[in-house]
Residue, then its C-alpha position, 0 to 999 in steps of 0.5 A: m094874324q095879320s094885325f099882331a105881325l102889324f103890332v110886332v112891327a110898331a113895337l119893335i121899328g119906331i112909331d115914325e118909321f111905323g107909320r111909312f109902314a102903314f101908308m105902304f101897306g094901306g095904299a097896298q090895300v086898296m091897290t089890291v082891290f083896284f087890281e082885284a076888279g072885283s074877281p074874288l066876288l065874282l067867283l065866290r058868287v058863281l063858281p058855286a052857281r056853276d058846281v050847281a048848275a053846270g057841273g062847273w064848266g067854264s069855271a077855269a075860263l073864268v078864273i084866268r080872265c080874272l087873273l089876267r085882269t089883275l095883271v093888265l090892272a097893276l102892270a099899268s100902276l107899275v108904269l105909273a108908280t115908276a114915273l112918279l119915282v123918276w120924274g116926281n117925289a122920289e119917296i112916295g113914288r118908291e113908296l107907292l112901286l111898294a104899294a103897287l108890288t104888293g097889292f098885286l101879290l095880295s090880288v093875285l093871292h085873293n083870286l086864288i083863295a076864292v077859288v080854293r074856298v069854293a074847292k077845299s074848305a072855308i078854314f083852309s082857304m083862311l089858314l092860306n090868306d090869313v095865317f100862312p103868309h103873315l106868320g111867314f112874315f112874322l118869322v122873317l121880321i123877327v130875324f130882319i130886327a135881330l140883324g138891325g135892320q129898322s126899314a120901312e121899305w125892307l119890311i114891305l118887302i118881306y111881307c112881299f115874300a111872304v104873301l108870294v110863298a101864299v101865293i104858291l101854295s094856293i095855286i097847288s091847292c085849287k090846280t085839281y078843281l080848276v083842271d076838271r073845269g075846262p075849257y081853259w079859254c072862252d069869251a066874256g059875256v056881256g053880264e060878267v062885264f057888266r056884274i064884275s063892274h058892279f063887283w069891282g065898283g064896290a070893292l074898291s069903293g069899299a077899300a078905299l073908305s076903309q082906307l081914306d083916314i088913314m091915307l088923308a092921316r098922312v097928309l094931315l098929321d105930323e109923322g109922330m101922330l100919324g104913327i099913334y093913329a095908325l097903330l090905334r087904327r089897327t087896333s080896333n080892327f081887332v074888334s070887326m075880326p069876329q065878323v070876318i070870320a063869320n062872313w068867311t063861314i056863311n059865304q058859299q052857303v048864302a050864294r047857294e040859298f039864295q040861288r034856291r030862294d030860300i029865304s028862312a035859311l038866308q035868314e038863318l045864315a044872318n042869326r048865326g053869322l050874328a050870334l058868332a059875331v057879336p058877343v067877341s067882338l064886344s068883349l074885344l072892344v071892353l078888353i081893348a078900352t079896359f087895358s089900353v093903360c098898360w099895352l100903349p106904353l109897350f109902344n112908347v105911347e103914352p095913354d092920355r086922355t086924347v089918346v084913349s079918347l081916339l082908341i074908344i072912338l075907333l073901337f065903336a066905328q068898328a063895333v057898328n059894323v059887327l052889330f049891323g052883320a053881315n049886310a056887305l055879305f048879303a048885298t054881294q051875294c043877293d043881287q044888290e052889288a049895284y046898290l052897295f056900289q053906289l053906297r059906298l061911293l058916296t059914303l066915299a066922297l061925303s067923308a073924304a070933304v068931311m074928314v078934310l076940313a075936321g082933320w084941318l080943324f080938329g086933327a086925329m079927333g077929326l078923323a076918327l069921328t068922321v069915321l064913326f058916323a060915315m059907318g053908322i049911316m052907312n051901315a043903317a041904309l044898307s041894312y035897310r035895302v037888304r031887309c027891303e030886296v032880299g028879306v033878310w035882317t041882318t042886324v043884332r035886333i034878331l039876337i034880341i028878338 
Protein backbone atom coordinates (compact mmCIF):
# COMPACT_ATOMS: atom_id res chain seq x y z
CA MET A 1 0.00 0.00 0.00
CA GLN A 2 2.91 2.33 0.76
CA SER A 3 4.42 1.80 -2.68
CA PHE A 4 1.03 2.35 -4.33
CA ALA A 5 0.56 5.66 -2.51
CA LEU A 6 4.07 6.77 -3.45
CA PHE A 7 3.40 5.94 -7.08
CA VAL A 8 0.34 8.17 -6.99
CA VAL A 9 2.49 10.95 -5.50
CA ALA A 10 5.06 10.55 -8.27
CA ALA A 11 2.41 10.63 -10.98
CA LEU A 12 0.51 13.65 -9.65
CA ILE A 13 3.10 16.10 -8.31
CA GLY A 14 5.82 15.82 -10.94
CA ILE A 15 9.13 14.04 -10.88
CA ASP A 16 11.16 16.97 -9.44
CA GLU A 17 8.89 17.52 -6.44
CA PHE A 18 8.71 13.77 -5.95
CA GLY A 19 12.49 13.76 -5.58
CA ARG A 20 12.18 16.13 -2.58
CA PHE A 21 9.38 14.04 -1.12
CA ALA A 22 11.45 10.86 -1.57
CA PHE A 23 14.38 12.52 0.24
CA MET A 24 12.19 13.41 3.25
CA PHE A 25 10.46 10.05 3.22
CA GLY A 26 13.76 8.17 2.98
CA GLY A 27 15.24 10.30 5.76
CA ALA A 28 12.20 9.53 7.90
CA GLN A 29 12.78 5.79 7.44
CA VAL A 30 16.33 6.08 8.76
CA MET A 31 15.27 8.35 11.65
CA THR A 32 12.48 5.94 12.50
CA VAL A 33 14.94 3.14 13.14
CA PHE A 34 17.20 5.51 15.11
CA PHE A 35 14.32 6.62 17.33
CA GLU A 36 13.12 3.03 17.84
CA ALA A 37 16.48 2.09 19.38
CA GLY A 38 15.87 -1.53 18.40
CA SER A 39 12.75 -1.71 20.56
CA PRO A 40 10.32 -3.38 18.11
CA LEU A 41 12.77 -6.24 17.54
CA LEU A 42 13.33 -6.58 21.26
CA LEU A 43 9.58 -6.64 21.93
CA LEU A 44 8.98 -9.29 19.27
CA ARG A 45 11.75 -11.38 20.83
CA VAL A 46 10.92 -10.90 24.53
CA LEU A 47 7.13 -10.58 24.77
CA PRO A 48 6.31 -14.07 23.38
CA ALA A 49 9.02 -15.61 25.59
CA ARG A 50 7.65 -13.85 28.69
CA ASP A 51 4.12 -14.95 27.87
CA VAL A 52 5.36 -18.56 27.79
CA ALA A 53 7.81 -18.48 30.71
CA ALA A 54 6.41 -15.89 33.14
CA GLY A 55 2.81 -15.22 32.18
CA GLY A 56 3.78 -11.88 30.69
CA TRP A 57 5.19 -10.43 33.93
CA GLY A 58 6.94 -7.10 33.30
CA SER A 59 5.83 -6.79 29.67
CA ALA A 60 3.99 -3.50 30.24
CA ALA A 61 7.05 -1.96 31.92
CA LEU A 62 9.21 -3.05 29.00
CA VAL A 63 6.88 -1.40 26.49
CA ILE A 64 6.82 1.83 28.50
CA ARG A 65 10.62 1.93 28.63
CA CYS A 66 10.78 1.40 24.87
CA LEU A 67 8.39 4.28 24.21
CA LEU A 68 10.28 6.60 26.57
CA ARG A 69 13.55 5.87 24.78
CA THR A 70 11.87 6.75 21.50
CA LEU A 71 10.56 10.03 22.91
CA VAL A 72 13.94 11.14 24.28
CA LEU A 73 15.81 10.37 21.05
CA ALA A 74 13.14 12.07 18.91
CA LEU A 75 13.16 15.25 21.00
CA ALA A 76 16.94 15.52 20.74
CA SER A 77 16.81 15.09 16.95
CA LEU A 78 13.99 17.60 16.56
CA VAL A 79 16.09 20.17 18.43
CA LEU A 80 19.06 19.55 16.12
CA ALA A 81 16.88 19.81 13.00
CA THR A 82 15.37 23.06 14.30
CA ALA A 83 18.85 24.46 14.91
CA LEU A 84 19.82 23.65 11.32
CA LEU A 85 16.62 25.33 10.11
CA VAL A 86 17.37 28.53 12.04
CA TRP A 87 21.15 28.83 11.67
CA GLY A 88 22.04 26.60 8.73
CA ASN A 89 20.57 25.63 5.37
CA ALA A 90 16.90 26.56 5.75
CA GLU A 91 15.60 24.28 3.00
CA ILE A 92 17.49 21.18 4.14
CA GLY A 93 16.73 22.01 7.78
CA ARG A 94 13.01 22.23 7.06
CA GLU A 95 13.07 18.92 5.20
CA LEU A 96 14.99 17.21 8.01
CA LEU A 97 12.61 18.63 10.61
CA LEU A 98 9.64 17.16 8.77
CA ALA A 99 11.52 13.89 8.32
CA ALA A 100 12.24 13.79 12.07
CA LEU A 101 8.57 14.40 12.92
CA THR A 102 7.53 11.63 10.54
CA GLY A 103 10.18 9.32 11.95
CA PHE A 104 9.00 9.90 15.52
CA LEU A 105 5.40 9.01 14.71
CA LEU A 106 6.48 5.94 12.74
CA SER A 107 8.73 4.76 15.56
CA VAL A 108 5.89 5.00 18.08
CA LEU A 109 3.66 3.11 15.65
CA HIS A 110 6.22 0.34 15.14
CA ASN A 111 6.68 -0.15 18.88
CA LEU A 112 2.95 -0.47 19.35
CA ILE A 113 2.57 -2.70 16.29
CA ALA A 114 5.07 -5.14 17.82
CA VAL A 115 2.78 -5.43 20.84
CA VAL A 116 -0.30 -5.81 18.63
CA ARG A 117 1.41 -8.64 16.73
CA VAL A 118 1.88 -10.55 19.98
CA ALA A 119 -1.47 -9.59 21.50
CA LYS A 120 -3.71 -9.96 18.45
CA SER A 121 -2.50 -11.46 15.16
CA ALA A 122 0.03 -10.96 12.39
CA ILE A 123 -2.70 -10.11 9.88
CA PHE A 124 -4.36 -7.45 12.02
CA SER A 125 -1.03 -5.85 12.92
CA MET A 126 -0.08 -5.79 9.24
CA LEU A 127 -3.30 -3.95 8.44
CA LEU A 128 -2.57 -1.37 11.14
CA ASN A 129 1.03 -0.92 10.07
CA ASP A 130 0.91 -1.10 6.28
CA VAL A 131 -2.65 -0.66 5.05
CA PHE A 132 -4.57 1.80 7.24
CA PRO A 133 -2.02 4.67 7.36
CA HIS A 134 -1.22 4.48 3.66
CA LEU A 135 -4.86 4.10 2.66
CA GLY A 136 -5.66 7.20 4.73
CA PHE A 137 -2.72 9.03 3.17
CA PHE A 138 -3.91 8.05 -0.31
CA LEU A 139 -7.46 9.30 0.29
CA VAL A 140 -6.37 12.66 1.72
CA LEU A 141 -3.74 12.94 -1.02
CA ILE A 142 -6.38 12.72 -3.74
CA VAL A 143 -8.35 15.57 -2.14
CA PHE A 144 -5.17 17.62 -1.69
CA ILE A 145 -4.15 17.21 -5.33
CA ALA A 146 -7.69 17.95 -6.52
CA LEU A 147 -7.51 21.28 -4.64
CA GLY A 148 -4.32 22.17 -6.50
CA GLY A 149 -1.74 21.18 -3.89
CA GLN A 150 1.75 20.28 -5.11
CA SER A 151 4.06 20.87 -2.15
CA ALA A 152 6.17 17.91 -1.00
CA GLU A 153 6.25 19.39 2.51
CA TRP A 154 2.46 19.43 2.80
CA LEU A 155 2.37 15.85 1.52
CA ILE A 156 4.71 14.66 4.27
CA LEU A 157 2.51 16.42 6.85
CA ILE A 158 -0.53 14.61 5.46
CA TYR A 159 1.38 11.35 5.84
CA CYS A 160 2.16 12.28 9.47
CA PHE A 161 -1.54 12.73 10.16
CA ALA A 162 -2.35 9.32 8.68
CA VAL A 163 0.33 7.67 10.84
CA LEU A 164 -1.01 9.45 13.94
CA VAL A 165 -4.44 7.92 13.35
CA ALA A 166 -2.82 4.48 13.09
CA VAL A 167 -0.99 5.12 16.39
CA ILE A 168 -4.29 5.84 18.13
CA LEU A 169 -5.85 2.68 16.73
CA SER A 170 -2.83 0.65 17.87
CA ILE A 171 -3.06 2.00 21.42
CA ILE A 172 -6.70 0.95 21.57
CA SER A 173 -5.83 -2.50 20.18
CA CYS A 174 -3.06 -3.38 22.66
CA LYS A 175 -4.46 -1.65 25.76
CA THR A 176 -6.06 -4.77 27.26
CA TYR A 177 -2.92 -6.87 26.69
CA LEU A 178 -0.71 -4.37 28.52
CA VAL A 179 -3.16 -3.77 31.37
CA ASP A 180 -3.01 -7.49 32.19
CA ARG A 181 0.81 -7.56 32.21
CA GLY A 182 2.00 -5.29 35.00
CA PRO A 183 3.83 -3.96 36.84
CA TYR A 184 4.02 -0.79 34.82
CA TRP A 185 7.50 0.12 35.96
CA CYS A 186 10.60 -1.85 36.88
CA ASP A 187 14.28 -1.28 36.24
CA ALA A 188 15.85 -2.54 33.03
CA GLY A 189 18.44 -5.23 33.57
CA VAL A 190 21.95 -5.16 32.16
CA GLY A 191 21.00 -7.93 29.74
CA GLU A 192 18.19 -5.85 28.25
CA VAL A 193 20.43 -2.83 27.75
CA PHE A 194 23.18 -4.95 26.17
CA ARG A 195 20.77 -6.78 23.89
CA ILE A 196 18.89 -3.69 22.76
CA SER A 197 22.15 -2.05 21.70
CA HIS A 198 22.67 -4.85 19.17
CA PHE A 199 19.07 -4.72 17.97
CA TRP A 200 19.33 -0.95 17.67
CA GLY A 201 22.62 -1.02 15.84
CA GLY A 202 21.49 -3.76 13.46
CA ALA A 203 18.19 -2.06 12.66
CA LEU A 204 19.74 1.40 12.28
CA SER A 205 22.58 0.22 10.05
CA GLY A 206 20.08 -1.83 8.00
CA ALA A 207 17.81 1.18 7.50
CA ALA A 208 20.76 3.40 6.63
CA LEU A 209 21.96 0.79 4.14
CA SER A 210 18.53 0.55 2.51
CA GLN A 211 18.30 4.34 2.09
CA LEU A 212 21.98 5.06 1.44
CA ASP A 213 21.69 5.31 -2.34
CA ILE A 214 18.70 7.66 -2.12
CA MET A 215 20.51 9.91 0.36
CA LEU A 216 23.65 10.05 -1.80
CA ALA A 217 21.57 10.54 -4.94
CA ARG A 218 20.29 13.77 -3.38
CA VAL A 219 23.86 15.06 -3.54
CA LEU A 220 25.30 13.32 -6.60
CA LEU A 221 22.39 13.59 -9.05
CA ASP A 222 20.42 16.53 -10.41
CA GLU A 223 16.79 16.91 -9.34
CA GLY A 224 15.37 15.34 -12.50
CA MET A 225 17.59 12.26 -12.27
CA LEU A 226 17.00 12.08 -8.51
CA GLY A 227 13.26 11.83 -9.12
CA ILE A 228 13.72 9.13 -11.76
CA TYR A 229 16.09 7.12 -9.55
CA ALA A 230 13.74 7.44 -6.56
CA LEU A 231 10.83 6.22 -8.71
CA LEU A 232 12.78 3.19 -9.97
CA ARG A 233 14.04 2.43 -6.47
CA ARG A 234 10.51 2.45 -5.07
CA THR A 235 9.34 0.31 -7.95
CA SER A 236 11.99 -2.29 -7.21
CA ASN A 237 10.66 -2.60 -3.65
CA PHE A 238 7.64 -4.44 -5.04
CA VAL A 239 9.90 -7.45 -5.65
CA SER A 240 10.80 -7.69 -1.95
CA MET A 241 7.25 -7.20 -0.65
CA PRO A 242 6.43 -10.96 -0.66
CA GLN A 243 9.49 -11.53 1.54
CA VAL A 244 8.28 -8.90 3.99
CA ILE A 245 4.89 -10.60 4.17
CA ALA A 246 6.50 -14.03 4.59
CA ASN A 247 8.68 -12.73 7.42
CA TRP A 248 5.67 -11.19 9.07
CA THR A 249 3.83 -14.52 9.13
CA ILE A 250 6.67 -16.57 10.67
CA ASN A 251 8.33 -14.03 12.98
CA GLN A 252 6.75 -15.01 16.29
CA GLN A 253 6.97 -18.73 15.48
CA VAL A 254 10.71 -18.46 14.88
CA ALA A 255 11.14 -16.85 18.31
CA ARG A 256 9.11 -19.56 20.03
CA GLU A 257 10.76 -22.50 18.23
CA PHE A 258 14.22 -21.13 18.93
CA GLN A 259 13.25 -20.86 22.60
CA ARG A 260 12.47 -24.60 22.40
CA ARG A 261 15.67 -25.24 20.35
CA ASP A 262 13.66 -27.15 17.73
CA ILE A 263 15.94 -26.97 14.67
CA SER A 264 13.68 -29.06 12.42
CA ALA A 265 10.76 -26.72 13.14
CA LEU A 266 12.97 -23.71 12.41
CA GLN A 267 14.04 -25.23 9.09
CA GLU A 268 10.41 -25.84 8.20
CA LEU A 269 9.63 -22.19 8.91
CA ALA A 270 12.52 -21.10 6.67
CA ASN A 271 11.22 -23.35 3.88
CA ARG A 272 7.71 -21.98 4.30
CA GLY A 273 8.98 -18.41 4.00
CA LEU A 274 10.81 -19.22 0.78
CA ALA A 275 7.82 -21.04 -0.69
CA LEU A 276 5.63 -18.02 0.02
CA ALA A 277 8.01 -15.34 -1.22
CA VAL A 278 10.16 -16.60 -4.09
CA PRO A 279 7.57 -17.48 -6.79
CA VAL A 280 5.62 -14.26 -6.29
CA SER A 281 8.77 -12.11 -6.17
CA LEU A 282 10.22 -13.53 -9.38
CA SER A 283 6.86 -13.14 -11.12
CA LEU A 284 6.70 -9.49 -10.08
CA LEU A 285 10.25 -8.93 -11.34
CA VAL A 286 9.38 -10.29 -14.79
CA LEU A 287 6.12 -8.33 -15.00
CA ILE A 288 7.60 -5.00 -13.88
CA ALA A 289 10.56 -5.29 -16.25
CA THR A 290 8.51 -6.50 -19.21
CA PHE A 291 5.86 -3.79 -19.01
CA SER A 292 8.21 -0.94 -18.05
CA VAL A 293 7.76 0.60 -21.50
CA CYS A 294 4.06 0.89 -20.73
CA TRP A 295 4.03 2.30 -17.19
CA LEU A 296 7.12 4.54 -17.17
CA PRO A 297 5.54 7.12 -19.56
CA LEU A 298 2.68 7.49 -17.07
CA PHE A 299 5.21 9.24 -14.81
CA ASN A 300 6.64 11.33 -17.65
CA VAL A 301 9.77 9.17 -17.75
CA GLU A 302 11.14 8.13 -21.13
CA PRO A 303 11.84 4.34 -21.06
CA ASP A 304 15.19 4.59 -22.81
CA ARG A 305 17.99 2.04 -22.50
CA THR A 306 19.59 3.73 -19.49
CA VAL A 307 16.36 3.95 -17.48
CA VAL A 308 15.32 0.37 -18.24
CA SER A 309 18.82 -0.90 -17.38
CA LEU A 310 18.69 0.96 -14.07
CA LEU A 311 15.32 -0.58 -13.31
CA ILE A 312 16.51 -4.14 -14.08
CA ILE A 313 19.59 -3.77 -11.87
CA LEU A 314 17.53 -2.46 -8.95
CA LEU A 315 14.94 -5.23 -9.42
CA PHE A 316 17.66 -7.89 -9.26
CA ALA A 317 19.11 -6.27 -6.13
CA GLN A 318 15.78 -6.78 -4.38
CA ALA A 319 15.47 -10.30 -5.80
CA VAL A 320 18.79 -11.18 -4.14
CA ASN A 321 17.26 -10.44 -0.74
CA VAL A 322 14.35 -12.73 -1.51
CA LEU A 323 16.46 -15.60 -2.83
CA PHE A 324 18.51 -15.64 0.37
CA GLY A 325 15.32 -15.91 2.41
CA ALA A 326 14.64 -14.79 5.98
CA ASN A 327 18.29 -14.75 7.04
CA ALA A 328 18.01 -11.39 8.84
CA LEU A 329 14.88 -12.54 10.67
CA PHE A 330 16.58 -15.72 11.86
CA ALA A 331 19.64 -13.73 12.93
CA THR A 332 17.62 -11.33 15.08
CA GLN A 333 15.46 -14.07 16.62
CA CYS A 334 18.21 -16.66 17.15
CA ASP A 335 20.92 -14.83 19.13
CA GLN A 336 22.87 -13.59 16.10
CA GLU A 337 21.86 -9.94 16.36
CA ALA A 338 25.41 -8.85 17.28
CA TYR A 339 26.85 -10.42 14.12
CA LEU A 340 24.07 -8.88 12.01
CA PHE A 341 24.94 -5.46 13.41
CA GLN A 342 28.64 -5.88 12.67
CA LEU A 343 28.00 -7.19 9.16
CA ARG A 344 25.58 -4.39 8.25
CA LEU A 345 27.92 -1.75 9.69
CA LEU A 346 30.82 -3.06 7.62
CA THR A 347 28.64 -3.26 4.50
CA LEU A 348 27.37 0.28 5.12
CA ALA A 349 30.87 1.72 5.43
CA LEU A 350 32.19 -0.04 2.32
CA SER A 351 29.04 0.70 0.30
CA ALA A 352 29.14 4.40 1.17
CA ALA A 353 32.74 4.69 0.00
CA VAL A 354 32.09 2.79 -3.23
CA MET A 355 28.81 4.61 -3.93
CA VAL A 356 30.40 8.04 -3.65
CA LEU A 357 33.09 7.06 -6.14
CA ALA A 358 30.77 5.10 -8.45
CA GLY A 359 28.07 7.76 -8.32
CA TRP A 360 30.58 10.49 -9.11
CA LEU A 361 32.03 8.53 -12.05
CA PHE A 362 28.95 6.78 -13.46
CA GLY A 363 25.96 8.59 -11.92
CA ALA A 364 22.81 6.64 -11.16
CA MET A 365 24.16 3.49 -12.80
CA GLY A 366 27.07 3.43 -10.37
CA LEU A 367 24.72 3.73 -7.40
CA ALA A 368 22.49 0.90 -8.65
CA LEU A 369 25.37 -1.51 -9.35
CA THR A 370 26.81 -0.87 -5.89
CA VAL A 371 23.45 -1.71 -4.33
CA LEU A 372 23.30 -4.99 -6.27
CA PHE A 373 26.78 -6.19 -5.32
CA ALA A 374 26.48 -5.06 -1.69
CA MET A 375 23.22 -6.97 -1.24
CA GLY A 376 24.69 -10.13 -2.74
CA ILE A 377 27.83 -10.18 -0.61
CA MET A 378 26.08 -9.25 2.64
CA ASN A 379 23.29 -11.82 2.21
CA ALA A 380 25.75 -14.59 1.38
CA ALA A 381 27.77 -13.90 4.53
CA LEU A 382 24.69 -13.68 6.74
CA SER A 383 23.09 -16.87 5.41
CA TYR A 384 26.33 -18.79 5.98
CA ARG A 385 26.48 -17.50 9.56
CA VAL A 386 22.90 -18.56 10.26
CA ARG A 387 23.64 -22.01 8.86
CA CYS A 388 26.74 -22.43 11.04
CA GLU A 389 25.38 -21.00 14.31
CA VAL A 390 21.66 -21.84 14.15
CA GLY A 391 21.72 -24.92 11.90
CA VAL A 392 19.20 -23.58 9.37
CA TRP A 393 19.59 -22.87 5.65
CA THR A 394 17.43 -19.89 4.75
CA THR A 395 18.48 -19.70 1.11
CA VAL A 396 16.58 -20.75 -2.00
CA ARG A 397 18.70 -23.90 -2.33
CA ILE A 398 16.25 -25.57 0.08
CA LEU A 399 13.52 -25.37 -2.58
CA ILE A 400 15.83 -26.97 -5.15
CA ILE A 401 16.76 -29.83 -2.83
